[in-house]
FIZARO-313813 format. One record per residue (C-alpha): residue in one letter; x, y, z. Coordinates in Angstrom, 2 decimals, padded with zeros to 5 digits, always signed. Example, Ala and Ser with C-alpha at 12.3 -4.5 7.8 and 13.67 -1.06 7.14 Angstrom:
2
+--------+---------+---------+---------+
: vextor :       u :       v :       w :
+--------+---------+---------+---------+
:      A : +012.30 : -004.50 : +007.80 :
:      S : +013.67 : -001.06 : +007.14 :
+--------+---------+---------+---------+
! end
This chain:
116
+--------+---------+---------+---------+
: vextor :       u :       v :       w :
+--------+---------+---------+---------+
:      X : +122.01 : +131.85 : +114.79 :
:      X : +122.45 : +128.56 : +114.72 :
:      X : +119.78 : +126.12 : +112.87 :
:      X : +118.16 : +123.71 : +114.54 :
:      X : +119.46 : +120.22 : +113.81 :
:      X : +116.23 : +118.31 : +112.90 :
:      X : +115.69 : +114.24 : +113.22 :
:      X : +113.65 : +112.39 : +111.10 :
:      X : +111.13 : +109.98 : +112.83 :
:      X : +112.36 : +106.61 : +111.20 :
:      X : +115.93 : +105.88 : +110.98 :
:      X : +117.65 : +105.94 : +107.09 :
:      X : +118.52 : +102.11 : +106.99 :
:      X : +114.74 : +101.63 : +107.69 :
:      X : +113.68 : +103.94 : +104.87 :
:      X : +115.84 : +102.80 : +102.33 :
:      X : +114.86 : +099.27 : +103.42 :
:      X : +110.97 : +100.61 : +103.42 :
:      X : +111.75 : +101.92 : +100.16 :
:      X : +113.28 : +098.71 : +098.40 :
:      X : +109.91 : +096.34 : +099.49 :
:      X : +107.99 : +098.81 : +097.86 :
:      X : +109.66 : +099.10 : +094.90 :
:      X : +110.05 : +095.49 : +094.75 :
:      X : +106.59 : +094.72 : +095.49 :
:      X : +105.52 : +096.78 : +092.52 :
:      X : +108.14 : +095.41 : +089.86 :
:      X : +106.39 : +092.02 : +091.51 :
:      X : +102.82 : +093.13 : +090.81 :
:      X : +103.51 : +094.53 : +087.75 :
:      X : +104.90 : +091.34 : +086.56 :
:      X : +101.31 : +090.04 : +087.02 :
:      X : +099.47 : +092.68 : +085.00 :
:      X : +098.06 : +091.71 : +081.74 :
:      X : +095.61 : +092.60 : +079.64 :
:      X : +092.28 : +090.44 : +079.53 :
:      X : +091.85 : +087.73 : +076.69 :
:      X : +088.42 : +087.51 : +075.03 :
:      X : +089.41 : +084.31 : +072.76 :
:      X : +090.25 : +082.72 : +075.71 :
:      X : +087.20 : +083.61 : +077.33 :
:      X : +085.29 : +082.55 : +074.79 :
:      X : +086.82 : +078.66 : +075.32 :
:      X : +086.20 : +079.15 : +078.98 :
:      X : +082.39 : +080.36 : +078.76 :
:      X : +082.11 : +077.05 : +075.84 :
:      X : +083.55 : +074.88 : +078.23 :
:      X : +081.89 : +075.93 : +081.48 :
:      X : +079.30 : +078.33 : +081.32 :
:      X : +077.30 : +076.90 : +077.84 :
:      X : +075.36 : +074.49 : +079.62 :
:      X : +073.38 : +076.75 : +081.41 :
:      X : +073.96 : +080.34 : +079.24 :
:      X : +073.82 : +081.10 : +075.23 :
:      X : +077.18 : +082.21 : +075.34 :
:      X : +077.54 : +082.44 : +071.70 :
:      X : +075.79 : +083.33 : +068.26 :
:      X : +075.65 : +080.07 : +067.17 :
:      X : +074.28 : +078.58 : +070.59 :
:      X : +071.00 : +077.27 : +069.83 :
:      X : +069.60 : +075.73 : +073.35 :
:      X : +070.62 : +076.87 : +077.17 :
:      X : +068.61 : +077.14 : +080.49 :
:      X : +065.81 : +079.62 : +080.29 :
:      X : +066.35 : +080.82 : +083.82 :
:      X : +069.93 : +081.82 : +082.58 :
:      X : +070.84 : +085.16 : +080.79 :
:      X : +072.25 : +085.01 : +077.54 :
:      X : +075.84 : +086.38 : +077.29 :
:      X : +075.00 : +089.10 : +074.59 :
:      X : +072.17 : +090.16 : +077.49 :
:      X : +074.33 : +090.15 : +081.02 :
:      X : +076.59 : +093.07 : +079.12 :
:      X : +074.41 : +095.04 : +077.66 :
:      X : +073.23 : +096.34 : +081.79 :
:      X : +072.94 : +099.47 : +082.61 :
:      X : +076.18 : +100.16 : +084.45 :
:      X : +077.62 : +096.81 : +083.25 :
:      X : +081.18 : +096.55 : +083.83 :
:      X : +083.41 : +093.78 : +082.83 :
:      X : +086.08 : +094.46 : +086.11 :
:      X : +083.11 : +094.23 : +088.39 :
:      X : +081.65 : +090.60 : +086.68 :
:      X : +085.84 : +088.96 : +086.87 :
:      X : +085.37 : +089.75 : +090.48 :
:      X : +082.13 : +088.31 : +090.80 :
:      X : +083.26 : +085.44 : +088.64 :
:      X : +085.79 : +084.91 : +091.31 :
:      X : +083.28 : +083.83 : +094.21 :
:      X : +079.93 : +083.00 : +091.76 :
:      X : +076.28 : +082.89 : +093.13 :
:      X : +075.09 : +078.79 : +094.51 :
:      X : +073.44 : +077.96 : +091.47 :
:      X : +076.52 : +077.95 : +089.44 :
:      X : +079.17 : +075.35 : +089.18 :
:      X : +082.63 : +076.15 : +091.46 :
:      X : +084.68 : +076.83 : +088.66 :
:      X : +088.02 : +078.19 : +090.68 :
:      X : +088.74 : +080.28 : +087.76 :
:      X : +092.02 : +082.09 : +088.67 :
:      X : +092.15 : +085.84 : +088.44 :
:      X : +093.25 : +085.98 : +084.75 :
:      X : +090.68 : +083.39 : +083.67 :
:      X : +087.76 : +085.61 : +085.48 :
:      X : +089.12 : +088.62 : +083.41 :
:      X : +089.29 : +086.77 : +080.06 :
:      X : +085.65 : +085.20 : +080.84 :
:      X : +084.39 : +088.77 : +081.48 :
:      X : +086.08 : +090.31 : +078.29 :
:      X : +084.29 : +087.89 : +075.97 :
:      X : +081.13 : +089.00 : +077.68 :
:      X : +081.73 : +092.11 : +076.90 :
:      X : +082.69 : +091.90 : +073.58 :
:      X : +079.57 : +089.62 : +072.54 :
:      X : +077.56 : +092.17 : +073.80 :
:      X : +079.01 : +094.22 : +070.91 :
+--------+---------+---------+---------+
! end
């Protein structure tokens, strides 16, 4: 008994093109990943955040309504990744810092560091 001929629902050239596009996307995305830099986060914190938050142990004054960075990182369920996402779209009391994704990650990494 002869075997039935199967056909692919997607033409072969289209399948190869899709695979090539997916591979290219992975290469491009992989090039954009990097570890967060807490030292750079400290510089950003002193520039953008120190007028309201206590951002470092050597800081003497801050707004009483803004939590110190050390206490932010000690909250139950703290996640540097979630904080970085929050920093990309801050609440109304915060200035529009227009942080890049990497800067938000650096700042969140610094907050995690000072909370240890």
